[in-house]
C-alpha positions as a Markdown table, in Angstrom:
| # | Residue | x | y | z |
|---|---|---|---|---|
| 1 | Met | -42.3 | -23.2 | -28.0 |
| 2 | Lys | -38.7 | -22.6 | -28.7 |
| 3 | Thr | -37.1 | -23.9 | -31.9 |
| 4 | Leu | -34.3 | -26.3 | -31.1 |
| 5 | Arg | -31.5 | -26.1 | -33.8 |
| 6 | Gly | -29.4 | -29.1 | -34.5 |
| 7 | Ile | -26.5 | -30.2 | -36.6 |
| 8 | Ala | -26.5 | -33.7 | -37.7 |
| 9 | Leu | -23.1 | -35.3 | -38.0 |
| 10 | Gly | -23.3 | -38.1 | -40.5 |
| 11 | Ala | -24.8 | -39.0 | -43.9 |
| 12 | Gly | -24.3 | -42.8 | -44.1 |
| 13 | Tyr | -26.9 | -45.7 | -44.4 |
| 14 | Phe | -28.3 | -45.1 | -40.9 |
| 15 | Ser | -28.4 | -41.3 | -40.8 |
| 16 | Arg | -31.4 | -41.4 | -43.1 |
| 17 | Phe | -33.6 | -42.6 | -40.2 |
| 18 | His | -32.2 | -40.0 | -38.0 |
| 19 | His | -32.7 | -37.2 | -40.6 |
| 20 | Glu | -36.3 | -38.1 | -41.4 |
| 21 | Ala | -37.5 | -38.5 | -37.9 |
| 22 | Trp | -36.1 | -35.0 | -37.0 |
| 23 | Arg | -38.2 | -33.6 | -39.6 |
| 24 | Arg | -41.3 | -34.8 | -37.6 |
| 25 | Val | -40.3 | -33.7 | -34.0 |
| 26 | Pro | -42.2 | -30.8 | -33.3 |
| 27 | Gly | -40.1 | -27.6 | -32.5 |
| 28 | Val | -36.7 | -29.0 | -34.2 |
| 29 | Glu | -34.7 | -27.8 | -37.0 |
| 30 | Ile | -31.7 | -29.4 | -38.5 |
| 31 | Ala | -29.6 | -26.4 | -39.5 |
| 32 | Ala | -26.8 | -28.3 | -41.2 |
| 33 | Ile | -25.3 | -31.8 | -42.0 |
| 34 | Val | -21.7 | -32.8 | -41.8 |
| 35 | Asp | -19.8 | -35.8 | -43.2 |
| 36 | Arg | -16.5 | -36.8 | -44.3 |
| 37 | Asp | -17.9 | -37.6 | -47.8 |
| 38 | Val | -18.7 | -34.3 | -49.3 |
| 39 | Pro | -20.6 | -35.4 | -52.3 |
| 40 | Arg | -22.7 | -37.7 | -50.1 |
| 41 | Val | -23.6 | -35.0 | -47.6 |
| 42 | Arg | -24.5 | -32.6 | -50.3 |
| 43 | Glu | -27.0 | -35.4 | -51.6 |
| 44 | Ser | -28.5 | -35.9 | -48.2 |
| 45 | Ala | -29.0 | -32.3 | -47.6 |
| 46 | Ala | -30.7 | -31.6 | -50.9 |
| 47 | Arg | -33.0 | -34.6 | -50.5 |
| 48 | Leu | -34.2 | -33.2 | -47.0 |
| 49 | Gly | -34.1 | -29.3 | -48.1 |
| 50 | Ile | -31.2 | -28.4 | -45.8 |
| 51 | Thr | -29.0 | -25.8 | -47.5 |
| 52 | Arg | -25.9 | -25.8 | -45.2 |
| 53 | Thr | -23.4 | -28.6 | -45.5 |
| 54 | Ala | -19.8 | -29.0 | -44.2 |
| 55 | Ala | -16.9 | -31.3 | -44.6 |
| 56 | Trp | -15.7 | -32.9 | -41.2 |
| 57 | Gly | -12.6 | -30.8 | -41.1 |
| 58 | Asp | -14.8 | -27.8 | -41.1 |
| 59 | Leu | -16.9 | -28.9 | -37.9 |
| 60 | Ala | -15.4 | -26.7 | -35.5 |
| 61 | Ala | -15.9 | -23.5 | -37.6 |
| 62 | Leu | -19.4 | -24.6 | -38.3 |
| 63 | Leu | -20.1 | -25.0 | -34.6 |
| 64 | Asp | -19.0 | -21.7 | -33.8 |
| 65 | Glu | -20.9 | -20.1 | -36.5 |
| 66 | Val | -24.2 | -21.9 | -36.3 |
| 67 | Arg | -24.1 | -22.2 | -32.3 |
| 68 | Pro | -26.6 | -25.1 | -32.4 |
| 69 | Asp | -28.5 | -26.5 | -29.3 |
| 70 | Phe | -27.4 | -29.6 | -30.0 |
| 71 | Val | -25.5 | -32.0 | -32.3 |
| 72 | Asp | -26.6 | -35.5 | -33.5 |
| 73 | Ile | -23.5 | -37.7 | -33.8 |
| 74 | Ile | -24.3 | -40.5 | -36.5 |
| 75 | Thr | -20.8 | -41.1 | -37.6 |
| 76 | Pro | -18.4 | -44.2 | -37.3 |
| 77 | Pro | -17.4 | -44.9 | -33.8 |
| 78 | Glu | -13.7 | -43.9 | -34.4 |
| 79 | Thr | -14.9 | -40.2 | -34.8 |
| 80 | His | -17.0 | -39.9 | -31.9 |
| 81 | Leu | -14.5 | -38.6 | -29.2 |
| 82 | Glu | -13.4 | -36.0 | -31.5 |
| 83 | Ala | -16.8 | -34.9 | -32.0 |
| 84 | Val | -17.9 | -34.9 | -28.6 |
| 85 | Arg | -14.8 | -32.8 | -27.5 |
| 86 | Leu | -15.6 | -30.2 | -30.1 |
| 87 | Ala | -19.5 | -30.0 | -29.0 |
| 88 | Ala | -18.6 | -30.2 | -25.2 |
| 89 | Ala | -15.9 | -27.4 | -25.2 |
| 90 | Arg | -18.7 | -25.2 | -26.7 |
| 91 | Gly | -21.4 | -26.3 | -24.2 |
| 92 | Ile | -23.5 | -27.9 | -27.0 |
| 93 | Ala | -25.8 | -30.8 | -26.0 |
| 94 | Ile | -24.9 | -34.0 | -27.5 |
| 95 | Ser | -27.1 | -37.3 | -28.9 |
| 96 | Cys | -24.5 | -39.8 | -29.8 |
| 97 | Gln | -25.1 | -43.1 | -31.6 |
| 98 | Lys | -23.7 | -46.5 | -30.4 |
| 99 | Pro | -21.1 | -48.1 | -30.3 |
| 100 | Leu | -19.6 | -45.0 | -28.4 |
| 101 | Ala | -16.0 | -45.8 | -29.5 |
| 102 | Pro | -13.9 | -48.8 | -30.8 |
| 103 | Ser | -12.4 | -49.4 | -27.2 |
| 104 | Trp | -13.6 | -49.6 | -23.6 |
| 105 | Asp | -11.3 | -46.9 | -22.6 |
| 106 | Glu | -12.3 | -44.6 | -25.4 |
| 107 | Cys | -16.0 | -45.2 | -24.6 |
| 108 | Val | -15.3 | -44.0 | -21.0 |
| 109 | Ala | -13.3 | -41.1 | -22.4 |
| 110 | Val | -16.4 | -39.9 | -24.6 |
| 111 | Val | -18.7 | -40.1 | -21.4 |
| 112 | Glu | -16.2 | -38.4 | -19.1 |
| 113 | Thr | -15.5 | -35.7 | -21.6 |
| 114 | Ala | -19.1 | -34.7 | -21.6 |
| 115 | Arg | -19.6 | -35.0 | -18.0 |
| 116 | Arg | -16.5 | -32.8 | -17.1 |
| 117 | Ala | -17.9 | -30.2 | -19.5 |
| 118 | Gly | -21.3 | -30.3 | -17.7 |
| 119 | Val | -23.1 | -30.9 | -21.1 |
| 120 | Arg | -26.4 | -32.8 | -21.6 |
| 121 | Phe | -25.4 | -36.2 | -23.2 |
| 122 | Met | -27.5 | -38.8 | -24.4 |
| 123 | Val | -26.8 | -42.2 | -26.2 |
| 124 | His | -29.0 | -42.9 | -29.1 |
| 125 | Glu | -29.9 | -46.5 | -28.2 |
| 126 | Asn | -33.2 | -46.9 | -29.9 |
| 127 | Phe | -33.7 | -50.6 | -29.5 |
| 128 | Arg | -35.5 | -50.2 | -26.1 |
| 129 | Trp | -37.6 | -47.4 | -27.7 |
| 130 | Gln | -39.2 | -50.2 | -30.0 |
| 131 | Pro | -42.9 | -50.1 | -29.1 |
| 132 | Trp | -43.1 | -53.9 | -28.4 |
| 133 | Tyr | -40.5 | -53.3 | -25.6 |
| 134 | Arg | -42.0 | -50.3 | -24.3 |
| 135 | Glu | -45.2 | -52.5 | -23.8 |
| 136 | Met | -43.6 | -55.3 | -22.4 |
| 137 | Arg | -42.1 | -53.0 | -19.8 |
| 138 | Arg | -45.5 | -51.6 | -19.1 |
| 139 | Leu | -46.8 | -55.1 | -18.5 |
| 140 | Leu | -43.8 | -55.9 | -16.1 |
| 141 | Asp | -44.7 | -52.5 | -14.3 |
| 142 | Ala | -48.4 | -53.5 | -13.9 |
| 143 | Asp | -47.4 | -56.8 | -12.5 |
| 144 | Ala | -49.2 | -58.6 | -15.5 |
| 145 | Leu | -46.2 | -61.3 | -15.5 |
| 146 | Gly | -45.4 | -61.2 | -11.9 |
| 147 | Glu | -41.8 | -61.7 | -11.0 |
| 148 | Leu | -39.8 | -62.0 | -14.1 |
| 149 | Phe | -37.9 | -65.4 | -14.3 |
| 150 | Ser | -36.4 | -65.3 | -17.9 |
| 151 | Ile | -36.1 | -63.6 | -21.3 |
| 152 | Ser | -35.2 | -65.5 | -24.4 |
| 153 | Leu | -34.7 | -63.8 | -27.8 |
| 154 | Arg | -34.0 | -65.5 | -31.2 |
| 155 | Met | -32.6 | -63.4 | -34.0 |
| 156 | Arg | -31.9 | -64.4 | -37.5 |
| 157 | Leu | -31.2 | -61.3 | -39.8 |
| 158 | Gly | -30.2 | -63.3 | -43.0 |
| 159 | Asp | -28.1 | -60.5 | -44.3 |
| 160 | Gly | -24.7 | -61.8 | -43.7 |
| 161 | Trp | -24.5 | -65.2 | -45.6 |
| 162 | Gln | -23.7 | -63.8 | -49.1 |
| 163 | Ala | -20.0 | -63.4 | -50.4 |
| 164 | Asp | -20.8 | -59.6 | -50.9 |
| 165 | Ala | -22.4 | -59.4 | -47.3 |
| 166 | Tyr | -23.1 | -55.9 | -45.9 |
| 167 | Leu | -21.3 | -54.2 | -49.0 |
| 168 | Ala | -24.7 | -52.5 | -50.1 |
| 169 | Arg | -25.7 | -51.2 | -46.7 |
| 170 | Gln | -22.8 | -51.0 | -44.2 |
| 171 | Pro | -19.5 | -52.1 | -45.9 |
| 172 | Phe | -17.5 | -51.3 | -43.0 |
| 173 | Phe | -18.9 | -54.3 | -41.2 |
| 174 | Arg | -17.0 | -56.5 | -43.3 |
| 175 | Thr | -13.6 | -55.3 | -41.7 |
| 176 | Tyr | -14.6 | -55.0 | -38.1 |
| 177 | Pro | -12.5 | -57.3 | -36.0 |
| 178 | Arg | -15.4 | -57.4 | -33.5 |
| 179 | Leu | -18.9 | -57.4 | -35.3 |
| 180 | Phe | -22.0 | -59.0 | -33.9 |
| 181 | Val | -21.7 | -58.3 | -30.3 |
| 182 | Tyr | -20.2 | -54.9 | -30.9 |
| 183 | Glu | -22.3 | -53.6 | -33.4 |
| 184 | Thr | -25.8 | -55.5 | -33.0 |
| 185 | Gly | -25.7 | -57.8 | -29.8 |
| 186 | Val | -25.2 | -54.6 | -27.7 |
| 187 | His | -28.8 | -53.6 | -28.5 |
| 188 | Phe | -30.1 | -56.6 | -27.1 |
| 189 | Leu | -27.8 | -56.4 | -23.9 |
| 190 | Asp | -29.3 | -52.9 | -23.3 |
| 191 | Thr | -32.9 | -54.0 | -24.0 |
| 192 | Phe | -32.3 | -56.9 | -21.5 |
| 193 | Arg | -31.2 | -54.3 | -18.9 |
| 194 | Tyr | -34.2 | -52.3 | -19.7 |
| 195 | Leu | -36.6 | -55.2 | -19.2 |
| 196 | Gly | -35.0 | -57.1 | -16.3 |
| 197 | Gly | -32.5 | -54.8 | -14.3 |
| 198 | Glu | -29.0 | -55.1 | -14.1 |
| 199 | Ile | -26.9 | -58.1 | -15.2 |
| 200 | Thr | -24.1 | -59.4 | -13.2 |
| 201 | Ser | -22.7 | -62.3 | -15.3 |
| 202 | Val | -22.4 | -63.1 | -18.9 |
| 203 | Tyr | -21.5 | -66.4 | -20.6 |
| 204 | Ala | -20.9 | -66.1 | -24.5 |
| 205 | Arg | -20.1 | -68.3 | -27.5 |
| 206 | Leu | -19.4 | -66.6 | -30.7 |
| 207 | Gln | -18.9 | -67.8 | -34.3 |
| 208 | Lys | -18.0 | -66.6 | -37.6 |
| 209 | Arg | -20.0 | -68.4 | -40.2 |
| 210 | Asn | -19.2 | -66.2 | -43.4 |
| 211 | Ala | -15.5 | -66.5 | -44.3 |
| 212 | Ala | -15.5 | -63.3 | -46.2 |
| 213 | Ile | -15.8 | -61.1 | -43.1 |
| 214 | Leu | -13.4 | -60.5 | -40.2 |
| 215 | Gly | -15.4 | -60.4 | -37.0 |
| 216 | Glu | -18.2 | -62.9 | -35.6 |
| 217 | Asp | -21.6 | -62.9 | -37.1 |
| 218 | Ala | -23.4 | -65.3 | -34.6 |
| 219 | Ala | -23.7 | -65.5 | -30.9 |
| 220 | Gln | -25.3 | -67.3 | -28.0 |
| 221 | Ile | -25.2 | -65.5 | -24.9 |
| 222 | Val | -26.5 | -66.3 | -21.5 |
| 223 | Cys | -27.1 | -63.3 | -19.0 |
| 224 | Gly | -27.6 | -63.6 | -15.3 |
| 225 | Phe | -29.4 | -60.7 | -13.6 |
| 226 | Ala | -29.1 | -59.5 | -10.0 |
| 227 | Ser | -32.6 | -60.6 | -9.4 |
| 228 | Gly | -31.9 | -64.1 | -10.2 |
| 229 | Ala | -33.6 | -64.0 | -13.7 |
| 230 | Thr | -31.8 | -65.3 | -16.8 |
| 231 | Ala | -31.8 | -63.9 | -20.4 |
| 232 | Ile | -30.7 | -66.0 | -23.6 |
| 233 | Leu | -29.7 | -64.5 | -26.7 |
| 234 | Asp | -29.6 | -66.9 | -29.7 |
| 235 | Ala | -28.5 | -64.7 | -32.7 |
| 236 | Ser | -27.1 | -65.0 | -36.3 |
| 237 | Arg | -26.8 | -62.5 | -38.9 |
| 238 | Tyr | -26.0 | -65.4 | -41.2 |
| 239 | Asn | -29.2 | -67.7 | -41.1 |
| 240 | Glu | -32.5 | -66.3 | -42.4 |
| 241 | Ala | -36.0 | -65.9 | -40.6 |
| 242 | Glu | -39.4 | -66.1 | -42.3 |
| 243 | Ala | -40.9 | -62.7 | -41.9 |
| 244 | Ser | -42.3 | -59.9 | -44.2 |
| 245 | Glu | -39.5 | -57.6 | -42.8 |
| 246 | Val | -36.9 | -59.1 | -40.4 |
| 247 | Arg | -35.5 | -55.7 | -39.5 |
| 248 | Tyr | -39.0 | -54.8 | -38.2 |
| 249 | Thr | -38.7 | -56.6 | -34.6 |
| 250 | Phe | -35.2 | -57.9 | -35.4 |
| 251 | Gly | -36.2 | -61.1 | -33.4 |
| 252 | Ala | -38.9 | -63.1 | -31.6 |
| 253 | Val | -39.0 | -62.7 | -27.9 |
| 254 | Arg | -40.6 | -64.4 | -24.8 |
| 255 | Leu | -40.9 | -63.2 | -21.4 |
| 256 | Asp | -41.7 | -65.7 | -18.5 |
| 257 | Gly | -42.9 | -64.9 | -15.2 |
| 258 | Ser | -44.5 | -66.1 | -12.2 |
| 259 | Lys | -47.9 | -65.3 | -13.4 |
| 260 | Gly | -47.5 | -66.2 | -17.0 |
| 261 | His | -45.7 | -65.2 | -20.2 |
| 262 | Val | -45.8 | -62.8 | -23.2 |
| 263 | Glu | -44.5 | -63.6 | -26.8 |
| 264 | Leu | -43.5 | -61.2 | -29.4 |
| 265 | Asp | -43.5 | -62.5 | -33.0 |
| 266 | Leu | -41.7 | -61.2 | -36.1 |
| 267 | Glu | -44.6 | -59.2 | -37.1 |
| 268 | Gly | -44.8 | -57.3 | -33.9 |
| 269 | Asn | -48.0 | -59.0 | -32.3 |
| 270 | Leu | -47.8 | -59.8 | -28.8 |
| 271 | Thr | -49.6 | -62.8 | -27.2 |
| 272 | Leu | -50.2 | -62.7 | -23.4 |
| 273 | Lys | -50.9 | -66.0 | -21.5 |
| 274 | Pro | -51.6 | -65.8 | -17.9 |
| 275 | Leu | -50.9 | -69.1 | -16.1 |
| 276 | Gly | -53.8 | -71.5 | -16.2 |
| 277 | Gln | -55.8 | -69.2 | -19.1 |
| 278 | Pro | -55.8 | -69.4 | -22.9 |
| 279 | Pro | -53.5 | -67.3 | -24.7 |
| 280 | Arg | -55.0 | -63.8 | -26.1 |
| 281 | Arg | -53.6 | -61.5 | -28.7 |
| 282 | His | -52.4 | -58.4 | -26.7 |
| 283 | Asp | -53.2 | -55.1 | -28.5 |
| 284 | Tyr | -51.0 | -52.2 | -28.2 |
| 285 | Pro | -50.0 | -49.0 | -30.5 |
| 286 | Arg | -47.2 | -49.8 | -33.1 |
| 287 | Thr | -46.5 | -48.5 | -36.4 |
| 288 | Arg | -44.5 | -49.7 | -39.5 |
| 289 | Glu | -43.3 | -46.1 | -40.2 |
| 290 | Gly | -39.7 | -45.0 | -39.8 |
| 291 | Phe | -37.3 | -47.6 | -38.4 |
| 292 | Ala | -38.3 | -50.6 | -36.3 |
| 293 | Gly | -41.6 | -49.2 | -35.1 |
| 294 | Asp | -40.6 | -45.8 | -35.2 |
| 295 | Ser | -38.0 | -46.2 | -32.4 |
| 296 | Val | -35.9 | -43.4 | -33.7 |
| 297 | Phe | -38.6 | -40.9 | -33.9 |
| 298 | Ala | -39.5 | -42.0 | -30.3 |
| 299 | Ile | -36.0 | -41.5 | -28.7 |
| 300 | Gln | -35.5 | -38.3 | -30.6 |
| 301 | Ser | -38.7 | -36.8 | -29.3 |
| 302 | His | -37.5 | -37.8 | -25.8 |
| 303 | Phe | -34.3 | -36.0 | -26.5 |
| 304 | Ala | -35.9 | -32.8 | -27.4 |
| 305 | Thr | -38.4 | -33.0 | -24.6 |
| 306 | Cys | -35.6 | -33.5 | -22.0 |
| 307 | Leu | -33.7 | -30.6 | -23.5 |
| 308 | Arg | -36.6 | -28.4 | -23.1 |
| 309 | Thr | -37.8 | -29.6 | -19.6 |
| 310 | Gly | -34.4 | -30.4 | -17.9 |
| 311 | Ala | -35.7 | -33.9 | -17.3 |
| 312 | Pro | -32.9 | -36.8 | -17.4 |
| 313 | Phe | -32.3 | -38.8 | -20.3 |
| 314 | Glu | -33.1 | -42.5 | -20.3 |
| 315 | Ser | -30.0 | -43.5 | -21.8 |
| 316 | Thr | -27.3 | -41.2 | -20.3 |
| 317 | Gly | -23.6 | -41.9 | -21.1 |
| 318 | Glu | -23.0 | -43.3 | -17.6 |
| 319 | Asp | -26.0 | -45.7 | -17.8 |
| 320 | Tyr | -25.1 | -46.8 | -21.3 |
| 321 | Leu | -21.4 | -47.8 | -20.2 |
| 322 | Lys | -23.2 | -50.6 | -18.2 |
| 323 | Ser | -24.4 | -52.0 | -21.5 |
| 324 | Thr | -21.0 | -51.4 | -23.2 |
| 325 | Ala | -19.5 | -53.3 | -20.4 |
| 326 | Leu | -21.7 | -56.2 | -21.1 |
| 327 | Met | -20.7 | -56.3 | -24.7 |
| 328 | Glu | -16.9 | -56.2 | -23.6 |
| 329 | Ala | -17.8 | -59.1 | -21.2 |
| 330 | Cys | -19.1 | -61.2 | -23.9 |
| 331 | Tyr | -15.7 | -61.1 | -25.8 |
| 332 | Arg | -13.9 | -62.1 | -22.6 |
| 333 | Ser | -16.3 | -64.9 | -21.8 |
| 334 | His | -15.8 | -66.1 | -25.2 |
| 335 | Ala | -11.8 | -66.0 | -24.9 |
| 336 | Thr | -11.8 | -67.6 | -21.7 |
| 337 | Gly | -14.7 | -70.0 | -22.0 |
| 338 | Gln | -16.0 | -68.9 | -18.7 |
| 339 | Ala | -18.9 | -66.8 | -17.4 |
| 340 | Val | -17.5 | -63.3 | -16.4 |
| 341 | Ala | -18.7 | -60.2 | -14.6 |
| 342 | Pro | -18.9 | -57.0 | -16.5 |
| 343 | Leu | -16.3 | -54.2 | -16.1 |
| 344 | Ser | -16.7 | -51.4 | -13.7 |
| 345 | Phe | -16.1 | -47.7 | -14.7 |
| 346 | Pro | -15.5 | -44.3 | -12.9 |
| 347 | Pro | -18.7 | -43.1 | -11.3 |
């Protein structure tokens, strides 16, 4: 098996999950790490046993010298378009974290840049790769629930009520003018699409509960599917949940269908209840390793497999623009007080 050589762009908080997962993906080698913070990138590289680092301004030269098979973009959204342009111009495959960019037009530009260059481009949207959602999708495909009627998801992270909220983990959250839906809610909108198909309307009410931050930290969102099903997201980063680790499942979920329902609790347990029958625990494989059921490892394994086989990515840039459009629709709905349709984008 040919070894895939990559360069990781980013050494911030979430990059550690990427770096650690790449070490476990068979046949993948991270040759270098790049970041704007030179001391931080050197610390990350030393921890991982990677000898090569570079500052952000040296990225182009590093790409020319290393000639990697792929880049993994884990830097802030405002850097993504530049990184994609540099990699795409050299024919290098790209995995890019979400949000793709700060604005809708720039998100489209990110996707279009990769498309025009003809390079492989995947959005690192790992929530749909959490094992409970993969199992829910399997149950739907096996017709265990029948026709999907509704999805309800309640999230209480409890990391955003303090005066110093987000400073220890992701301090830039405090000054984002758009926070919850832009950074966190889009995960759930994409997961709703994964489970229920395309969404044609969104109604959203957003709140800022912590006066110390700039953007919203809570939301209630109602999504209407093309199928006629409905999804409801009731979420807050301010209030707390009772769980051993709230960032394991990030919320409790229920799917209702014509044949019964399945529920996910905060510990990753699934309970299946066919109509007219008693509920029963539904066993399925899951782990506490890595991030949120090892979802980062799962999507990065998918990326490596697709690079080798030529198979399509599950989260292509074009497909993820549909989830981004739903995120933008939430802000338009809140501003107008009305249900709105998501934006369209160039094919």
